[in-house]
N, C-alpha and C positions, 0 to 999 in steps of 0.2 A: 668632425667638421668636414672639410672637403676630402675627397679621395680621387685617385688617378683614374680618370676616364677621358676619352677623346672629346674634343669640343664638337658641337653639333650646330648646324644652322649658321655657319660662319659666313661672314661677308668677305668677298674677295678683295675689297677696298673700303676704306672708311668714307663717310659722307663728306662733302666739300666743306661744310661748316666746321667740321672737326679738324680737317687738314689746315684750315685757315688759322688755327690756334697754334700750329707748330712753328717754332722760330725759323725764318727764312722762307715761309709760305704765306705770310700774313698779308701780302699785297698781290696775291694771285699768281705767284711763281709756281713753276712746275716742279714737283718732287723729283729728285734724282733717283730715288728708289722707294718703293712701297712693297713690303713683304709681310704676309700674314705669318705671325710667329706661333709656334706650338707652345704647349706648357700650360695654357688656361683650360679650365674645365667649363666655364660659363661665359666669361667675358670675351670680347673681341679684342685682340692684341696685335699690334702692327709695328714693324720697323719703319721708320720714315727718315730718309736721308735728304737733306736740303743744303743749300749753300752755307747754311749757319751751323750744320753739325749733324749728328746722328741721334735720333731720338726713338722712343717707344711711346706709342699712343694706345691708351686702353679706353674702351667704352663698354658700358654694361651690356651684358647679353640679355635675351629676353626674359630670363627669370632670376634677375640679380637679387631680388628682394628675399633673401634667405635669412632664416634665423641665425643670429650671431653676427650678421653683417651690418656695420654701421659706417657710412662713408666719412663722416666727420671724425669719428674715433680713428679710422684707418689712416686719415691725413696726419693727425697729430702724432701717431705712432711711427708712421713711415718717416716723417720729417725727423723725428728724434733718432731713429735708426740711421737715416742717412747722414745726420750731423755726427753720428758716432763711426761713420765709415763702414757701416754694415749693409746698406741698401743703396740703389741708384738715387742720385739727386733728383728732386722734383723740379719741374720747370713751370708747370702750369696745372691747375686743378679746378674743376667746376662740377661739383657733385650734382648740381641741379640740372646740368646739361649732359644727360645720359651718362652720368658718372665720369665724365672726361677727366683723364689723368695723363699728363705728359711728363715724361722722365728722360734722363740721359740713357742712351743705349750703351750697354756694357758688353764687349765681346767675351766669348767664352762658350762652354758646353753645359747644357742642363744635365743634372745628375740623372742616372737611371738606377734600376733596382740593384744592380751589381755594386754600386757605390756603398750601399747599406750593409754589404757583407765585407767591406774593406776596413780594416782596423784603422789605417792611416787616415782614410777619408772621414771616419767617424770621429776620430780625434780632431780632425780640422773642424768639423762641425761643432763638436763640444767646445772648442776654444772660442769659436764665434758666438756661441750661446752664452759662454762665460762673459764675454764683452758685453753682449746685449743686455744681460741681466744686471749689469752694473751701471747702466745709463741712468741719468736722472729721472725720476718717476713723475710723470705729469698728473695733474689733478683731474683724473677721470674715474668713473665707476669701476669697481672691481668686477672681475669675470664671475658670472653665476652660471655654471653649466647646466644646473637643473632648470633654470628658466628657459635657456636655449632648448633643452629637450622638451619642455612643455610646448613652446612654440612649434616645434617640429610635429609634435603629436597633433595639435590643432590644425596643422597644415595637412597632415595625413588623413585625419578624420578619426581614426581609432587604431589601436594595436591590440586586437582582441584575443589573439591566440594565447594559450597557456604560456609557451616559451617567451613570447613578446611581453606578456604582462609581467612575468617573473623577472625579465631583464630590467623593465622599467622600475619595478619595486627595488631591485638591487641598486640600480642607478640612483634612485632617490636616496637611498641610505647612505651610499657612498658620498653623494654630493652634500648630505647633511654633515657628514664627517669632515669634508673639506671646509665647510663654512666654520666649524669649530676649531679648525687648525689655526694656530697663531703665526704661521709662516708669513714673513714680510712679502709684500707684493712687489713685482718687477714687470717691466715690459716683457711679454712673451710673444713669440711669433704665432704659434698656435696652429700651423698648417704646413709642417715640414715635409711635405711629399716632394717627390723627385722633380717635379716641374717648377718648384719654388726655390730650388737651390742651383745657382749658377757658379760653375768653377771657372774663373777667369784669372786676372792678376791676383785676386784673392777669392775666397768663397763668399759669394754675395747672397743675401737672403731677399727673395723676391715676393710680391704679392702679400700685402699687409692687411687684406680685408678681414681676416680672422684674428688679427692680433689683438691681444687684451692686456689688461693689468691683472696679474695673477701670481700665484706661487711659481717661481722659476722652475721648479721641478717638473711642472706640466710640459715643458718643451721636450725634456728627455723622455717623458712618458709618451708624448705624441709620436716621436721617432719609433719607439718600440711598438706602439699599437699599430701604426701603419705598416711597419716592415718587421715582422717577426724574425727575419733572418739576422736582424741587428742584435737579437738577444744574445748571440755568442759573445759580443763584445760590449754587453751592457755595462760591465764595470769600467771599461776604458772610456766609454762615451760619457758616463756620468762623472768620472774623475776629470776629464778635460773640461767638463762644464762646471766643475767645482763641487761635485757631490761625492759621497761615499755610498755606493749602490747598496752595499750589504747593511750598512747602518740605518739606511732609510726605508728598508722593508718593514712592514707591508705598505707604507705610504706610496712608494713608487708604483707597486702593482695596482693600488686603487685608482691611481691616476691614469695608468694604462687602460683600465676598464672604462673610465669616463670617455676617453677618446674612442675606444672601440664601439661603445654604445652610441655616441653621437654620430660616428660614421655610418653606423647601421641605419639611424633614423635619417640621416641625410640622403642615403640611397632611396629609402622608402618614400620620402618626400619628393624625389624625382621621378616616382613611379617605377623604380627599378627593384628587382627582387634581392633580398639580402636576409641572411640569417642573423638572429639576435646573438650577441656575444655570450 
């Protein structure tokens, strides 16, 4: 899915029509604070303070239409996670208006790579995933990573070299195995890189655009795929999330491969060099 890269082409301030959707600014009032926030890789994200409170405004970046992203599904799953105390509360949303999303601002610090080498931090993350995976499941289509991979390949044009072709063949086989797996589906976040984890009064999960309905083990795999340093505490992370990592091999490793392969294709679709997994 997504991977940690700095945002490009960022706007210093959101357009006036978007600001006018923020509570406290709907009648032309002046914002008390406008700050471009880090953490996003494609979208434009701002902190907006007004007389009504503190908010986060997100707008689509220039290349938001990425395989695996569906704004309608995102809203359903973000609202479910917010109701469960795992994500910021949504204030306003207008997918048709440049993907506008307004949510409460939560103070804290974004994770960095060092957190994925911290056993206590990984246990906190596992506990949050445990809570996420036990939320009521909405009636949406189940995640199919192979269809996402095919959409990336169409966007890229071709993955013709030998290593790339072999990686795609392996990914197809792994995804076929996942489809035959009888594991019950849960809400999964699907993009647990450091810019999407906020340590504040609790550990908050941000940015639900890649969230899906899938086997909950996928979220543990996502962490291990993005941050190999977390492998040292694979057992502890999995246990906090409600899994026995040893008993679930090779299922966990197969899912790690899926995320590594999708991240590889994600970079290629952006025109960035990347080696196949």
